[in-house]
N, C-alpha and C positions, 0 to 999 in steps of 0.2 A: 451080917449074912445077906441082907437085902442089897447092899452095895455090890457085893460080889456078883450076884445074879444080874444086876443092872449092867455091870461091866461085861459079863459073859454075853448078854444079849446084844450090847453095843458092838462088841468085837464080831459076833456072828453076823450082824446086819452089815457091817462094813465089809467083811470078807465075802459075803454073798453078793454085795453090790459090785465089788471089784471083779469077781469072777463073771458076773452077768454082763457087765458093761465092757469088759476087755475081750470077751468072746474067745476065740482060739488065737490068742495073741501071737502074731508073727508066723503062723503055720503055713501061710500061703505067700510068703515074701517073694519067692522065685517066680511064682505064677503071676502075682500082681505086677512085678517089675517087667516081666515079659509082655504083659498087656500094654503097659505104658510104652515100652520100647517098640511095640508093633504099631503104635499110633492110636490105640483105643483110648477113648475117654468117655466119661459119663457126665451128662448134664442132669442136674437135679435141683431140688429145693429142700431147704432145711425142714419144712413143715410136712413134707411128703412121706407118708408111712411106707410106701413101696421103696422109696430111696433108702429109708432106714433099714428095711429088710435086706436090700442089696448090700449095703455097707456091712451089716452084721455077718453076712456070709463070709466075708474076708477077715473078720475079726481085726486083730492088730495090724494085719497086712494091708488094710484099707489105705493107710497113709502112702503107700507106694503106687496107688491107682491115680491116674489123672482125673480129677473131678472139677467140674465147673459149676459153681453155685449160680443158679438163675434167679432166685428170688431176692427182691429188695427187702430191707428190714420191714417188719410188721406185715409181711406178705402183701406189700403195697405195689405189686407189679413185677415186671420182669426186667432183668438187666439188659443193657444195650447189646452186650455180646450175645446173649441167648436170643434176643429178638432178631438181631442181624443174621444169626445162624438158622432162624426159622424153627426154633424148638417150640413144640406145641404141647408136649406132655412129658411127664416125669415118671421114672427115669427114662432118658433116651441115651442109648449107647451109640457112639459114632466110631467107626473103625478106620484103619489106615487107608483103605481104598475109597473112603468117603461114604460108604453105605451106613445106614442107620437102622436100628431096631428099638422100638419103644417097649417099655415094660421091664419087669424084673426078670433077669436071665439067670439060669443056673450056672454054676462054675463050669460044668461040662459043656454047656452050650457056648459059653464064652471061649472055651478051649477049642471047640470045633471051628468056630469062626476065625479065630486068630492063629490057630496051630500052636498055641502055647500049652504045654503039658501042665495039667493040674497035679501039683506035687506038694506034699507036706514036708 
């Protein structure tokens, strides 16, 4: 009987983890692709909690967003690409017209800036 409960708990933990980390998998694919097609890109760092929040908004659709990782391994500085671009904070969104906004942006705000409709 104890082995059954252990397996039930293990399966529950795995299912919860998959649901939590996958977010709304693929729900914003069209929107994310439109952002990329419009020239929008996000500069960020793997250790940045605000960048993680931004990525979670897209769920599984995040893979369609152009993302530039700015941190070197072990948070040991900034990549040459981000230094040359003058990136000073994370996340920083750069748009097709060259304008930039730093900070976590709502999907609606990104939609307003890029004219990409937020659709699921």
